[in-house]
GUTINU-604330 format. One record per residue: x negated, y negated, z negated of N, C-alpha, C in turn. Coordinates in steps of 0.1 Angstrom, whole numbers, plus 5000, padded with zeros to 4 digits. Layout:
# GUTINU-604330
XYZXYZXYZ;...
# end
This chain:
# GUTINU-604330
861590036343861190126354862290106368;861790076382862590066390863590186394;864490156399865390266406864790316419;865190446424864690516434864890406446;866190346445866590226457865790146459;865090096446864089966446862790006452;862690106454861390126462861290116475;862690076484862790026495863289876497;864089856487864389686484864789666472;864089586466864289526452865289416452;866089426441867389336441866989236430;867889126427867689016418867489076405;868389176401868189186387866689256382;866389346392864989406390863789276390;864089186396862989056399863088996385;864388986379864388916368863688986358;863889136356863389206346861689186347;861289156359859689166358859189026347;860088956341859688886331858888946320;859289066318858589146307857289176312;856989226324855689236329854789136327;855589026331854388906334854088856319;854988856308854788816294853688926289;853489036296852389136290851189106294;851088986305849788946311849488806299;849988816288849488706278849188566284;850188516293849688366295849788266284;848588206282848988116270849887986273;850587936262851487836267850587686267;851387616278850987476277850887416266;849987326263849987226252849387096252;849286976243848886886245847086896242;846486826247845086836243844486696243;843386706234842786566231841586566243;841486416247840486386256839586256250;838386306252837486156251837786036257;838186056270838585956278839685856271;840785936265841685876260841285816245;840185816240839985776227840485846219;840285996220840586126211841886076206;843086036212844586036210844886146216;845986216208846586336214847686286227;847286356237847886336252849286376252;850186256257851486296261851586386272;850586406282850886496295850586646289;851486706294851186876294849786916300;849187006292847987066300847487176294;846487246298845987386294844487356290;844087236289842587206285841987126293;840487136290839687026298838887086307;838987046319837987036333837086966336;835987026336834886946339834886856353;834386746353834786626363833786606371;832386566361831386496367830186486358;828886436362827786416353827486286356;827486206352826886066350825885966339;825085866343824185826333824885786319;824185816308824585776297824885636297;826085616288826685466287826885456273;826285326266826585286252828185336246;828185406238829785456233830185586240;829085626246829485786250829185866238;829985986236829886066226828486176228;827486156220826386256221826386366223;827686446219827786576219828386596235;828186516243828686556259827386526268;826186506262825186456269824686586274;824386606289823786726294822586716295;821986806287820486806284819586846295;820086956304819386996315819286896322;820286816327820386686338819286576332;819386566318818586466312817286486312;816986636312815386636312814686646327;815886686336815286666350815286536354;816086456351816186306359815386206349;815086256335814386186327815086066321;816286066321817085976319818486046312;819085986298820186066297821386066303;821886146305823286176313824286256306;825486226308826586286298827486346310;828186446302829286516311830486446307;831386436319832786386319833786496321;834986476314835886576315837286516317;838286596322839586546325840486636321;841886586316842886676312843086746324;843586926325844286986333845786956333;846086876343847886846341848486956349;849786956346850487056355850587026369;850687126377850487116392851587186396;851887166409852687246418852087386421;852687486419852487626426853187666435;852987676449853687726458853587866466;854387966463854288086469854788116481;854088146493854688196502854588366505;855988386504855988536505856588566520;855888666527856188706539856988856538;858188836547859088956541859589016557;858688996567858789026582858789176583;858889206597859589346598858289456594;856989386596855889496591855689506577;856589466570856589496552857689586552;858389636562859689726559858889866560;857789896552857190016554856390086543;856390196541855290236531854990396533;853890436529853790586530853690636515;853590546506853690606494853890476483;854490506470854790406461856190336468;855890176467857290126471856890066484;857890026494857789946506856989796503;856089776513855289656510856089526510;857389516514858489416510858589416497;858889536490859089526476857989456466;856889536471855489456464855289326464;855489276480855489116481856489036472;857589086474858589046463858089046449;857789146444857289156431856289066425;855289066433853788996433854388856431;855288776442855988666440856588616428;857488736422858088696413857388696400;856388776399855288766385854688656385;853988586397853388476397854288356393;855488346400856388246395856888246380;856988366375857288366358856088306351;854788356356853588316350853288136352;853488096364853587946364854587866359;855687926356856687846348856487846333;855787946329855787956314854187896312;853387846322852487766320852787616321;853987576325854387436325853987386338;853787466348853687436362854887416370;854987336379856187346388856187476400;857287526400857187656410857987606421;857387656432858187646445857887766454;858487766465858187876475858787866488;858187966497858787926514858588106514;859888146517860288276518860788316535;859988396539860388386554860288556559;861188576569861088706577861188666591;861688766598861588716615862888646620;863688626610864988536613864988406606;864688386595864788286584863488256577;863788126575862488076566863287986556;862987996545863587936533862887866523;862787696524861887636517862387586504;861787636491862187586477861087496471;861387396470860487256467859987316450;858887276448858387316436858987226425;859587276416860087206402859787316390;859787236381859487316365860887316358;861787426365862687446359863087606359;863587676349863887816352864687856364;865787756363866887756375865887766389;865287696391864387696404863587846405;863087886395862488036397863688136402;864788116393865988206398866288196413;866388086416866788056431865588126442;864488116435863388186444863488326445;863888376434863988536432865388586441;866488496441867288536448867388526461;866288436466865988456479865188556485;864288596474863388716477864388836479;865188856472866088966473866988976485;867388836489868288806502867688836512;866388806516865488816530864888926531;864989036519864189186526865189246536;864289316540865389416550866089536542;866989566547867989666541867689806551;867789906546867490036552868590046564;869689996562870790006571870389936587;869589826582869489726596868089706599;867389816598865589826600865589806617;866489886623866689876637866989766647;867289646637867589496642866189446647;865089506643863789436647863589386662;863989456668863789466683864489336689;865789296682866389166687865889046679;864589076671864188926665862888896671;862688766666861388686673860588646660;859588576665858188546656858488406655;859588336656859688196652859388186638;859688226629859588246613858588306610;857488326616856388406612855388376604;854288416599853188326591852688216594;852188196605851988076614852987966611;854187976612855287886610855387856596;855287956584855287936574854187826566;852787866573851687766570851787656574;852287606584852687476589853487406578;854687496580855787436569855187416554;854287486549853587466535852687346536;851987316547851187186549852087076547;853287076550853986966553854786956538;854987056530855787056517854787026505;853687096507852487096495852086946493;851886926479851186786474849786826473;848886736473847686766474847186826461;846286896459846086986446846687076442;847687146450848487246446847887366447;848387486438847987626439848887696449;848287756458848887796469848587956470;849488056469849388206471849988226485;849588296493850188356503850088496504;851388556502851588716500851888746511;851188826520851688906533850589006537;851089106545850289196551849089156561;849589026566848588966574848389046588;849789166593849489166605849889086615;850288976614850688916623849988766624;848788786624847988686623847688626639;847388526642847188466657845788406656;845588336667844288276668844488126660;845788086660845987956652845987976638;845988086632846088106619844788046607;843688086615842388026605842687896605;842987826618843187656614844187636607;845287726604846487656597846187686583;845287816580844887826566843987706565;842987716570841987606569842487466564;843487396572844187286568844787296557;845387396553846287406540845187396527;844087476530842887476519842487356518;842187266527841487146526841787056515;842787066510843286976499844087056488;843787186487844787266480843787406476;844287446466843387606463844387696468;844087786478844687886483844088016482;845088116480844388246476845588336487;844988426491845688496503845788656493;846988706492847188836484847788916496;847089026499847189106510847789236506;848989276512849589386509849489516521;848889606514848389706525848789856518;848989926526849390086524848290156529;847890266522846990356524846790426539;848190446543847990496558847690406565;847690246565847190166574845690156575;845090206564843490216563842990336568;843490466565842890586572843990666575;844190746583844990846588844690976581;845691066576845191206572844391276580;843791396577842891476588843791566596;845191616592845791696600847391666599;848091736604849591706603850291636611;851691666614852391576623853291476614;853291356618854091266611854991176619;855991146610856991036617856890896610;856690806620856890666614858190586622;859090506614860090456618859390326627;860490336639860490206649861790176653;861690046662863090006665863890086675;863090186678863990246691864290416682;863690416669863790546665862390596659;862490716653861090756649860290776659;858890746654857790766662856590876659;856490976665855691096660854091106666;853291136656851791126661851191226652;850391326657849391436652847991396647;848191396633846891346630845591416633;845891536637844591626640844291606655;844891496663844291466676843091366671;841891406677840691316677840891186685;841791216697841791086705842590976699;843691036692844590936685843890886674;843190966665842190926654841290816657;840790846671839590726675840290606678;841190616683842290496689842690416676;842890476665843590446653842290386647;841390416643840290376637839690236644;839790236659838990126665840189996663;841390026664842589946661842489866647;842189976638842189926621840689836620;839689876625838489796625838389666631;839189666643839289536654840389426642;841189476637842089406629841489346616;840689436608839989406597838989316601;837989316611836989226616837789076618;838889086624839488946629839988916615;840488976604840888906592839888856584;838988926584837588896577837288756583;837188756593836488626599837688506599;838888536596839888446595839788376582;839788476571839688426557838188346556;837188396559835988316559836088206569;836488186578836488046588837287956578;838587996571839187916568838987886551;837887956545837887916531838587946524;839488076523840388126517840188256509;840188256497839788386488840788486488;840288626494841588706496841488826487;842588876482842588986475843589096479;843589236474844489346479845489376470;846389396474847589476464848389586472;847989706468848489826473849789866472;850589926480851889966477851990116468;850690156466850590266457850690206441;850190106437849790056427851189966421;851389936408851989856401851489726400;852189616408851589486409851089416397;851589426385851389376375849989396370;849789546371848389586368847189516377;847489516391846689466400846489326398;847489226394847489106392846389086378;846489166369845889156357844489146361;843989216370842489216372842189106383;843189006388842888906394843088776389;843888776377844188646370842988616362;842988496358841788446348842288476335;841288456324841488496311842988466307;843488566299844988516291845888516302;845488576314846788576326846988436331;845888356330845988226338845688236352;846588186361846488186377845388066381;844888016374843887936379844187796384;
# end
């Protein structure tokens, strides 16, 4: 269980302890596999099983157990399925710790949830035998950690996650920062760093998207498998029906009256506009998106998003 301080800023020890939550997802260990193409010899490559590659016309020597009977019936000629080993691949985790993530109305701050999700995915990928790397960024800094299959690399990533979060004492410094290292900058950097065929997760609240974001995401997804994990807070989706509330800002708290109908209408229009824009962004770029709430535990959310046995696909 996290300490109360970890609800606004999560440190390295708590991120390391997430190993236990990740292990509870029961990711199977990578192991050598047999392949028909390799003459049924045990492969020296690390892998997690067999992935379908293609169907082609049957050739002498093909295993009859691999015949695709549906294709054979349709084309009136024997066809066989070909498979290939699933080799280890780089997993690149983009974690946004910008100003808008220093916020929550319930649960833990968005920056904490973002760091937790990134940590859990890093541990899962490491135990699967994949290379793990990350791009961690906020309004001032952008740190690139190239993928490697070492526990030391994961610990460096977690240390960066702890370091680049905002602290309650310096939240007011947002006014003196700029967006040079925002989401678009990180996506452009990821395209330079990622090897073709990488598994990429973009963890952000996506409040900082621009007109260039769909193009950058689409370019990244063209040769890689990209998923967006959107960190959201319930207050961003719907305001309470009544009451006066204060929200922290760079110049001090901003008060609003939730019972004010004009304010409610303006808020709803703003939310609807952003949701429409973000949906279009994901659809245009061909990136699958899922939601992680500040109100819930990330491990429980990831369990519903991951494949069988906790596999990150």
